N, C-alpha and C positions, 0 to 999 in steps of 0.2 A: 296308388292314387296320384293324380297330377293336378296342377292348378294352372290357370291361364298365365298368371304372372311368372311362374317358374319357367314355362315353356318359352314365353316371349323374351324373358331375360336371357335364357340360354341361346335362343335363336339370334338375338341381337348381338350377343358377344361373339357368336360363331361367324357371322357375316362381317362384322367390323374388324375381326382379326385378319380377314382376307378380303378387304373392302372392294378394291377395284375389280378383282377377278369375279367376285360375287355379283357386282353391279352388271358386268358384261354378260355373265351367265344368265342372270335373271332377265335382262333385256332380250337376249336371244330367245329364251323360253317364252317370254310374254308375246313376242312378235310371232313366233312359230307355232306355239301351242295355245297360249292363253287368249289371244285375240281372235275374233271371228269377223267374217265379212257381213256387212249389213246391206240389205237390199232395200232400195227405195222405189216405190211404185209411182207411176205418173198419175196425176189426178185429172180425170176427164169430166167435162161438164155434161150433164144429161141434156140431150136435145129437147126433151119435153119441157125444160125450164125456159126455153126461149122460143120465139115465134119465127126466127130466121137463122139460117146457118150459111156461112160463106164457104164454098169449096172451089178452089182453083179459079177464083174470079167469078164463079157463077153463084148467084144468090137464090136459095130456095126459101121461100116464105109461105106463110099460110094463105097469102092472097094469090100467088102465081104458081103454086106447086102443081105440076102436071106429071103424072107417073110415066106416061109414054115419052115425054120430052126428056125427063131425067134419065130413063133407061137408055134412050137413044144416044145421049151424050156420054154416058159413063160406062156402058157395057164393055167397050173395047179395053178399058183399064182393068176390068175384073180379073182376067187371067194373069196379068202382070202382078197385080196386087196379091193374088193367091200364091203365085210362085215366090214372091218376095217374103210373104208371111211364113210359108213353109220353110224356106231357106233360113230365115232368121231364127225360127224355132229350132231347126236342126243345129245351127251354130251355137245357140244358147244351151241346148242340151249337151252338146259335145264339151263346151266350156265348163258346164256344171259337173259333168262326169269327170273331167280332167281335174277339177279342184277336189272332188271327193277322193279320187285315186291318189292325188298328191297328199291329201290329209291322212289317208290310211297308210300308205307305203313309205312316205318320206317324213312327214311331220310327227306322226304318232310316236315313233321310236325316240324322238327328242324328249318326250315326256318321261320315259324311263331313264334316259341319260341325265336329265335334269334332277330327277330324284336321286340318282347315284351321286351326282356332284354334291348335292347339299347333305346327303348322308355322310359322305366322306369328309366334307368340310366341317361337320360337327365335331370331328375328332382331330383333324389336322387341316392344314391349308391344302385344299384340293386344287388340282390342276384343271384348267378349262377343258382339256381333252376328255374329261369324264362325261361331258354332255353327248359324246358320240358313242357312249357305252351300248346303247340300244342297237347299234349297227355292228359293233365289234365283238360282242360276247359269244358269237356262234349260235345265238338263239333268235336271230332276226325274224325268221318266219313265225315262230311261236309268239314273239313279242307283238308283231303286227296283228296276228289272229286274235290274241287275247284282248288287246286294246280295242280292236274292232268290235268284238263281242261286248265288251264293257260299254262302249258308246251306244251300241245297238240296243242293249237291254235297257239302258237309261232312257233312250229315245222312245222305245215301245211303252215303257211304263209311264212316260210323260204324256203319251196319247190318251191315257185313261183320265188323268187329272194332273194338275201341277204337283200336288203334294206327293203322290207315289213316285214321281220322277225324282224329286228332291231326296226322298228317303233312299232310293236306290243309288243315287249319286254318292251319298254319304256311306252307304253300305259297301260300295265297291271302291271307295276312295283310296284304300291302301294297296290296290292291285299294282299300280306302277311301281310303288316302293318295294313291294315284295319281289317283283320281277327284277328290280335293280339290285336288291340285296341278296336274293336267292334265285339266280337265273335258271337253275335246274328245276324249279317248281313247275309242275304241269299247269295247264290252263285251269283245270278243275280245282287243283289245290290252291291256286292263287285266289280264285273267287271264294272258295270255302273259307280259307284262312282270313281273308279280308272281312267276310261277313262276321266271323267269330270274333275277330279283333275289334270290330266296330259295334258289337253287341253291347248295348248299354252305354255307348260312348257317342252316339250320333247327336244327341241334343247338346252334350258338352262341346262337341266339335263345332256344331252350328253356332253356339254362343261364342266360341273362340274366334270364328270367322267374323261374327258381328263386332267383336271388339276392335277390329281394324277399320270400321266404317269411318271414323273420324279422319284417319289417314287417307282414305279414298276421297273423301270430300276435299281435304287439303290438296291432294294431288290434282283433282279437277280444277281447283281454283288457280293452281300454279302451272296450268297447261302441261300437266303430267311430269313436271320436273321432280317433284317430291316422289312420285311413283318410281321413276327411273333410278334416282340416286339414293333412295332410302326404302320406300314401301315394298317394292317388289322383292328385292333380296331379303328384306326383313321377314316378309310373309312366307317366302319359300323356305327360308331357314327355320322358321317356327314350325311349319308343316313337317319338316324333316325331324324336328325334335319330337313332335307328336308321334310320328311313326316309331321312333326309337323307344319311346316310353311304352307305347302299346305293344310293341314287339317284345320288349322285356317282360311285361306283365303276362303276355299270352304264352310265350314259350317257356317261361320259368314255371308255369303251372302244368306243363305237359312233359311226359317222360322222354318224348322224342325231340325236345327242343334242342338238346346238345348236338343232334345230328345236323340241324340247319345252321347252328351257330358256327359250324366249321367253314362255311362258305364265306 
């Protein structure tokens, strides 16, 4: 059994012991893995709300609107606008696909590397090079595939309702840590063990996450300075401590636990 106070105390001690390296590692992970892009849409006014619209110096109002005149003036621009719209759509599609591919093949392995770093840092001062573990362990392809499936499953469950997506996110939360600690695990084993490790622990983990909400508010007030220099490494380190406790509880109750402990 574990308590929030115990995990947070151990996590804080671990990252303070290797403070600056942990700050840099947490910042890299937050920028590459933890942060997302936000899309903002343009707000267009409905033409039905006004009785006149100005286009390229030509005014169309309810008094002088003439369909034939309007078509005669603007039909030549139709093909140009169509081509521009199609071209813009293709460019946006290519950019979107590029971001998705970068997220899958480049950024996702950093999640495993970050897990490796903070697992190692729990026991000794870890080197920053650990965050590249996802690229260096000889299991890059499996790492990319497993994390892709993890994110895909969570996304698909989120399409049903918000709650199932959140539940699945907690259910698969230990997958990156398992890949970091036991790289020879298969994709199926990583998902299965994560589900079993989180069985009965999802609500406790959710409450653990909520216990950091005050720090997130303070980080927002300080323009993220508290986040960079304290909250992010503190949170990552605490999450690593959670994995270590759940791993010990899980494998100690199974006869094959010693096999994995060797890695």
